[in-house]
C-alpha positions as CSV (number, residue, x, y, z in Angstrom):
1,M,-13.1,-67.9,-17.9
2,K,-10.3,-68.6,-15.3
3,L,-7.6,-67.6,-17.9
4,Q,-9.4,-64.3,-18.5
5,H,-9.6,-63.5,-14.8
6,K,-5.9,-64.4,-14.4
7,W,-4.9,-61.9,-17.1
8,S,-7.1,-59.2,-15.6
9,K,-5.5,-59.7,-12.3
10,R,-1.9,-59.5,-13.8
11,L,-2.8,-56.4,-15.8
12,A,-4.1,-54.7,-12.6
13,V,-0.9,-55.6,-10.7
14,M,1.3,-54.4,-13.6
15,T,-0.7,-51.1,-13.8
16,I,-0.2,-50.5,-10.0
17,G,3.5,-51.3,-10.3
18,A,3.9,-48.9,-13.2
19,T,2.1,-46.2,-11.3
20,I,4.4,-46.7,-8.2
21,A,7.5,-46.7,-10.4
22,I,6.5,-43.5,-12.2
23,S,5.6,-41.7,-9.0
24,G,8.8,-42.6,-7.3
25,G,7.3,-45.2,-5.0
26,V,4.6,-43.0,-3.6
27,I,1.0,-42.8,-4.7
28,S,-0.6,-39.6,-3.6
29,S,-3.2,-37.2,-4.9
30,P,-2.5,-33.5,-5.4
31,Q,-3.5,-31.2,-2.6
32,P,-6.7,-29.4,-3.5
33,T,-5.4,-26.0,-2.7
34,Q,-2.4,-26.5,-5.1
35,A,-4.6,-27.7,-7.9
36,A,-7.0,-24.8,-7.4
37,T,-4.2,-22.2,-7.3
38,V,-2.8,-23.5,-10.6
39,S,-6.2,-23.6,-12.3
40,T,-7.2,-20.1,-11.1
41,S,-3.9,-18.6,-12.2
42,A,-4.2,-20.3,-15.6
43,K,-7.8,-19.2,-15.9
44,A,-6.8,-15.6,-15.1
45,D,-4.0,-15.8,-17.8
46,N,-6.5,-17.1,-20.4
47,I,-9.1,-14.4,-19.6
48,I,-6.4,-11.7,-19.8
49,S,-5.0,-13.1,-23.1
50,L,-8.4,-13.1,-24.6
51,G,-9.0,-9.5,-23.4
52,K,-5.7,-8.4,-25.0
53,K,-6.9,-9.7,-28.3
54,Y,-9.4,-6.9,-28.3
55,M,-6.9,-4.1,-27.7
56,G,-8.0,-1.0,-29.7
57,T,-11.6,-2.3,-30.1
58,P,-13.7,0.9,-29.9
59,Y,-15.5,2.0,-26.7
60,K,-19.2,2.6,-27.0
61,F,-21.3,3.1,-23.9
62,G,-24.2,0.7,-23.9
63,S,-22.6,-1.8,-26.3
64,K,-24.7,-4.8,-27.0
65,V,-23.7,-7.9,-25.0
66,G,-22.1,-10.7,-27.0
67,Q,-20.9,-8.8,-30.0
68,T,-17.2,-7.7,-30.3
69,R,-17.3,-4.7,-32.7
70,T,-17.4,-2.3,-29.7
71,F,-17.4,-2.7,-25.9
72,D,-18.2,-0.7,-22.9
73,C,-16.3,-1.7,-19.7
74,S,-18.9,-4.2,-18.4
75,T,-19.6,-5.9,-21.8
76,L,-15.9,-6.4,-22.2
77,T,-15.6,-8.1,-18.8
78,K,-18.9,-10.0,-19.2
79,Y,-17.7,-11.3,-22.6
80,I,-14.1,-12.4,-21.7
81,Y,-15.0,-14.0,-18.4
82,G,-18.0,-15.7,-20.0
83,K,-15.8,-17.4,-22.5
84,Y,-14.2,-19.2,-19.5
85,G,-17.4,-20.2,-17.7
86,I,-17.8,-17.2,-15.4
87,T,-21.2,-15.5,-15.8
88,L,-21.2,-11.9,-14.9
89,P,-24.2,-9.5,-14.7
90,R,-24.5,-6.8,-17.3
91,T,-23.4,-3.6,-15.6
92,A,-20.3,-2.6,-13.6
93,A,-22.5,-1.8,-10.6
94,Q,-24.0,-5.3,-10.7
95,Q,-20.6,-6.9,-11.3
96,S,-19.3,-5.2,-8.2
97,K,-21.6,-7.3,-6.1
98,V,-20.6,-10.8,-7.3
99,G,-17.6,-12.9,-6.2
100,S,-15.7,-12.1,-3.0
101,Y,-14.3,-8.8,-1.7
102,V,-10.6,-8.3,-2.2
103,S,-8.7,-5.4,-0.6
104,K,-6.6,-3.2,-2.9
105,S,-3.4,-4.5,-1.2
106,N,-4.4,-8.1,-2.0
107,L,-5.2,-7.8,-5.7
108,K,-4.3,-10.7,-8.0
109,K,-4.4,-10.9,-11.8
110,G,-7.9,-11.5,-13.0
111,D,-9.6,-9.7,-10.2
112,L,-12.2,-7.2,-11.2
113,V,-11.5,-3.6,-10.1
114,F,-14.2,-0.9,-9.8
115,F,-14.3,2.8,-10.0
116,S,-16.5,5.9,-9.9
117,V,-16.9,8.0,-13.0
118,P,-18.1,11.6,-13.5
119,G,-21.9,12.0,-13.7
120,R,-22.8,8.6,-12.1
121,P,-23.1,7.9,-8.4
122,G,-21.4,4.7,-7.1
123,V,-19.7,2.2,-9.3
124,G,-19.6,3.3,-12.9
125,H,-16.5,1.5,-14.3
126,V,-14.9,-1.9,-14.2
127,G,-11.5,-3.2,-15.4
128,V,-9.5,-6.5,-15.1
129,Y,-6.5,-6.3,-12.8
130,L,-3.3,-7.5,-14.6
131,G,-0.8,-7.2,-11.8
132,N,1.9,-4.6,-11.4
133,N,-0.7,-1.9,-10.8
134,K,-2.2,-2.2,-14.3
135,M,-5.6,-3.0,-15.6
136,L,-7.2,-4.0,-18.9
137,N,-10.3,-1.8,-19.5
138,T,-12.2,0.3,-22.0
139,Y,-13.4,3.8,-21.5
140,G,-13.3,6.8,-23.9
141,S,-10.9,7.2,-26.7
142,G,-8.5,4.4,-27.6
143,G,-11.0,1.7,-26.8
144,V,-9.7,-1.4,-25.1
145,K,-6.4,-0.7,-23.5
146,I,-4.0,-1.3,-20.6
147,T,-4.1,1.5,-18.1
148,T,-2.0,2.1,-14.9
149,L,-3.9,2.4,-11.7
150,N,-1.6,5.3,-10.7
151,S,-3.6,7.6,-13.0
152,Y,-7.0,9.1,-13.0
153,W,-8.3,5.8,-11.7
154,N,-6.4,5.8,-8.4
155,S,-8.5,8.6,-6.9
156,H,-11.7,7.0,-8.2
157,Y,-11.1,3.5,-6.9
158,I,-14.0,2.0,-5.0
159,T,-13.5,-1.8,-4.6
160,A,-12.4,-5.1,-6.1
161,R,-14.0,-8.5,-6.4
162,R,-12.5,-12.0,-7.1
163,V,-14.7,-14.0,-9.4
164,I,-12.2,-16.6,-10.6
165,K,-12.5,-19.7,-8.4
């Protein structure tokens, strides 16, 4: 029993010594904000990469949630964010009320951007902000695509929300 305790103590001392040596003599934990920034950026990259895999998938208004043969704007966002643990409501209008508000000048990749569309009052379209004034979205011909915000969408912009935490 004493011998077993002696070896356990030595193993603990060796483990602590190795940890100190590897960390350059300082044992510290990462800052929560740094870890969160890295994980939110990685999550945004993953969501965007998944969305890009559906480039060209046909647009169909009212597409069924969960299938990937066709998408409308909100089933696309609901699907790709859902694959990374972010549950979004069904419609663009409902999605525009979740997460936290982001000003247009503070957009980050992975933010949801919302627009008006002809024939529907209020929010009628959603896309995923990619950075560099571009978004991944689906609306009309061409299906899922990357669109610049300096297009039709610029004058129809309503708001943006950050849902990646």
